[in-house]
Structures are given as structure tokens and as C-alpha cells.
PDB file of N, H, CA, C and O in Angstrom:
ATOM      1  N   UNK A   1       3.598   2.888  -1.887  1.00  0.00           N
ATOM      2  CA  UNK A   1       3.795   4.090  -1.065  1.00  0.00           C
ATOM      3  C   UNK A   1       4.563   3.740   0.206  1.00  0.00           C
ATOM      4  O   UNK A   1       5.374   4.527   0.693  1.00  0.00           O
ATOM      5  N   UNK A   2       4.297   2.564   0.726  1.00  0.00           N
ATOM      6  H   UNK A   2       3.638   1.925   0.330  1.00  0.00           H
ATOM      7  CA  UNK A   2       4.983   2.143   1.956  1.00  0.00           C
ATOM      8  C   UNK A   2       6.486   2.083   1.712  1.00  0.00           C
ATOM      9  O   UNK A   2       7.284   2.479   2.563  1.00  0.00           O
ATOM     10  N   UNK A   3       6.861   1.579   0.531  1.00  0.00           N
ATOM     11  H   UNK A   3       6.213   1.258  -0.159  1.00  0.00           H
ATOM     12  CA  UNK A   3       8.285   1.459   0.205  1.00  0.00           C
ATOM     13  C   UNK A   3       8.928   2.849   0.157  1.00  0.00           C
ATOM     14  O   UNK A   3      10.044   3.038   0.640  1.00  0.00           O
ATOM     15  N   UNK A   4       8.225   3.808  -0.422  1.00  0.00           N
ATOM     16  H   UNK A   4       7.318   3.654  -0.814  1.00  0.00           H
ATOM     17  CA  UNK A   4       8.757   5.169  -0.519  1.00  0.00           C
ATOM     18  C   UNK A   4       8.959   5.755   0.873  1.00  0.00           C
ATOM     19  O   UNK A   4       9.971   6.404   1.136  1.00  0.00           O
ATOM     20  N   UNK A   5       8.004   5.529   1.756  1.00  0.00           N
ATOM     21  H   UNK A   5       7.181   5.002   1.543  1.00  0.00           H
ATOM     22  CA  UNK A   5       8.114   6.065   3.115  1.00  0.00           C
ATOM     23  C   UNK A   5       9.309   5.435   3.821  1.00  0.00           C
ATOM     24  O   UNK A   5      10.089   6.135   4.466  1.00  0.00           O
ATOM     25  N   UNK A   6       9.457   4.113   3.702  1.00  0.00           N
ATOM     26  H   UNK A   6       8.823   3.544   3.178  1.00  0.00           H
ATOM     27  CA  UNK A   6      10.573   3.416   4.343  1.00  0.00           C
ATOM     28  C   UNK A   6      11.898   3.919   3.785  1.00  0.00           C
ATOM     29  O   UNK A   6      12.835   4.178   4.540  1.00  0.00           O
ATOM     30  N   UNK A   7      11.976   4.056   2.474  1.00  0.00           N
ATOM     31  H   UNK A   7      11.215   3.845   1.860  1.00  0.00           H
ATOM     32  CA  UNK A   7      13.211   4.520   1.837  1.00  0.00           C
ATOM     33  C   UNK A   7      13.554   5.916   2.340  1.00  0.00           C
ATOM     34  O   UNK A   7      14.719   6.219   2.596  1.00  0.00           O
ATOM     35  N   UNK A   8      12.552   6.757   2.480  1.00  0.00           N
ATOM     36  H   UNK A   8      11.606   6.511   2.272  1.00  0.00           H
ATOM     37  CA  UNK A   8      12.780   8.122   2.950  1.00  0.00           C
ATOM     38  C   UNK A   8      13.360   8.104   4.363  1.00  0.00           C
ATOM     39  O   UNK A   8      14.261   8.880   4.684  1.00  0.00           O
ATOM     40  N   UNK A   9      12.840   7.219   5.196  1.00  0.00           N
ATOM     41  H   UNK A   9      12.108   6.589   4.935  1.00  0.00           H
ATOM     42  CA  UNK A   9      13.320   7.128   6.577  1.00  0.00           C
ATOM     43  C   UNK A   9      14.726   6.545   6.620  1.00  0.00           C
ATOM     44  O   UNK A   9      15.575   7.013   7.378  1.00  0.00           O
ATOM     45  N   UNK A  10      14.970   5.521   5.802  1.00  0.00           N
ATOM     46  H   UNK A  10      14.280   5.141   5.186  1.00  0.00           H
ATOM     47  CA  UNK A  10      16.276   4.855   5.808  1.00  0.00           C
ATOM     48  C   UNK A  10      17.370   5.781   5.259  1.00  0.00           C
ATOM     49  O   UNK A  10      18.434   5.916   5.863  1.00  0.00           O
ATOM     50  N   UNK A  11      17.108   6.402   4.137  1.00  0.00           N
ATOM     51  H   UNK A  11      16.243   6.292   3.646  1.00  0.00           H
ATOM     52  CA  UNK A  11      18.112   7.265   3.514  1.00  0.00           C
ATOM     53  C   UNK A  11      18.073   8.671   4.104  1.00  0.00           C
ATOM     54  O   UNK A  11      18.980   9.476   3.892  1.00  0.00           O
ATOM     55  N   UNK A  12      16.996   8.952   4.857  1.00  0.00           N
ATOM     56  H   UNK A  12      16.259   8.298   5.030  1.00  0.00           H
ATOM     57  CA  UNK A  12      16.864  10.270   5.476  1.00  0.00           C
ATOM     58  C   UNK A  12      16.825  11.355   4.404  1.00  0.00           C
ATOM     59  O   UNK A  12      17.281  12.478   4.620  1.00  0.00           O
ATOM     60  N   UNK A  13      16.269  10.996   3.237  1.00  0.00           N
ATOM     61  H   UNK A  13      15.899  10.083   3.061  1.00  0.00           H
ATOM     62  CA  UNK A  13      16.181  11.963   2.145  1.00  0.00           C
ATOM     63  C   UNK A  13      14.753  11.978   1.596  1.00  0.00           C
ATOM     64  O   UNK A  13      14.003  11.019   1.778  1.00  0.00           O
ATOM     65  N   UNK A  14      14.386  13.061   0.928  1.00  0.00           N
ATOM     66  H   UNK A  14      14.995  13.840   0.780  1.00  0.00           H
ATOM     67  CA  UNK A  14      13.042  13.166   0.348  1.00  0.00           C
ATOM     68  C   UNK A  14      12.889  12.253  -0.862  1.00  0.00           C
ATOM     69  O   UNK A  14      12.724  12.729  -1.986  1.00  0.00           O
ATOM     70  N   UNK A  15      12.942  10.961  -0.639  1.00  0.00           N
ATOM     71  H   UNK A  15      13.076  10.574   0.273  1.00  0.00           H
ATOM     72  CA  UNK A  15      12.857   9.995  -1.733  1.00  0.00           C
ATOM     73  C   UNK A  15      11.506  10.099  -2.432  1.00  0.00           C
ATOM     74  O   UNK A  15      11.420   9.998  -3.656  1.00  0.00           O
ATOM     75  N   UNK A  16      10.455  10.301  -1.643  1.00  0.00           N
ATOM     76  H   UNK A  16      10.526  10.382  -0.649  1.00  0.00           H
ATOM     77  CA  UNK A  16       9.120  10.392  -2.223  1.00  0.00           C
ATOM     78  C   UNK A  16       9.065  11.550  -3.218  1.00  0.00           C
ATOM     79  O   UNK A  16       8.478  11.425  -4.293  1.00  0.00           O
ATOM     80  N   UNK A  17       9.673  12.663  -2.860  1.00  0.00           N
ATOM     81  H   UNK A  17      10.150  12.765  -1.987  1.00  0.00           H
ATOM     82  CA  UNK A  17       9.684  13.827  -3.738  1.00  0.00           C
ATOM     83  C   UNK A  17      10.455  13.514  -5.017  1.00  0.00           C
ATOM     84  O   UNK A  17      10.043  13.914  -6.106  1.00  0.00           O
ATOM     85  N   UNK A  18      11.557  12.809  -4.888  1.00  0.00           N
ATOM     86  H   UNK A  18      11.892  12.484  -4.004  1.00  0.00           H
ATOM     87  CA  UNK A  18      12.396  12.482  -6.046  1.00  0.00           C
ATOM     88  C   UNK A  18      11.664  11.525  -6.981  1.00  0.00           C
ATOM     89  O   UNK A  18      11.667  11.718  -8.197  1.00  0.00           O
ATOM     90  N   UNK A  19      11.036  10.492  -6.417  1.00  0.00           N
ATOM     91  H   UNK A  19      11.034  10.335  -5.430  1.00  0.00           H
ATOM     92  CA  UNK A  19      10.335   9.509  -7.241  1.00  0.00           C
ATOM     93  C   UNK A  19       9.149  10.155  -7.949  1.00  0.00           C
ATOM     94  O   UNK A  19       8.876   9.850  -9.110  1.00  0.00           O
ATOM     95  N   UNK A  20       8.458  11.029  -7.267  1.00  0.00           N
ATOM     96  H   UNK A  20       8.679  11.276  -6.324  1.00  0.00           H
ATOM     97  CA  UNK A  20       7.290  11.675  -7.844  1.00  0.00           C
ATOM     98  C   UNK A  20       7.734  12.827  -8.743  1.00  0.00           C
ATOM     99  O   UNK A  20       6.895  13.508  -9.332  1.00  0.00           O
TER     100      UNK A  20
END
């Protein structure tokens, strides 16, 4: 989950939503 949060912040995109 930490990776998803970091990715979301870095890419500034809803990465968590996409992965889930």
C-alpha cells in the first residue's frame, strides 16, 4: 500500500484507483 501511495504522489495520478 505504501508503494501505491508513493506512486500516486509521484505521478500525481490516482494510481491506487487504477491498480485496484
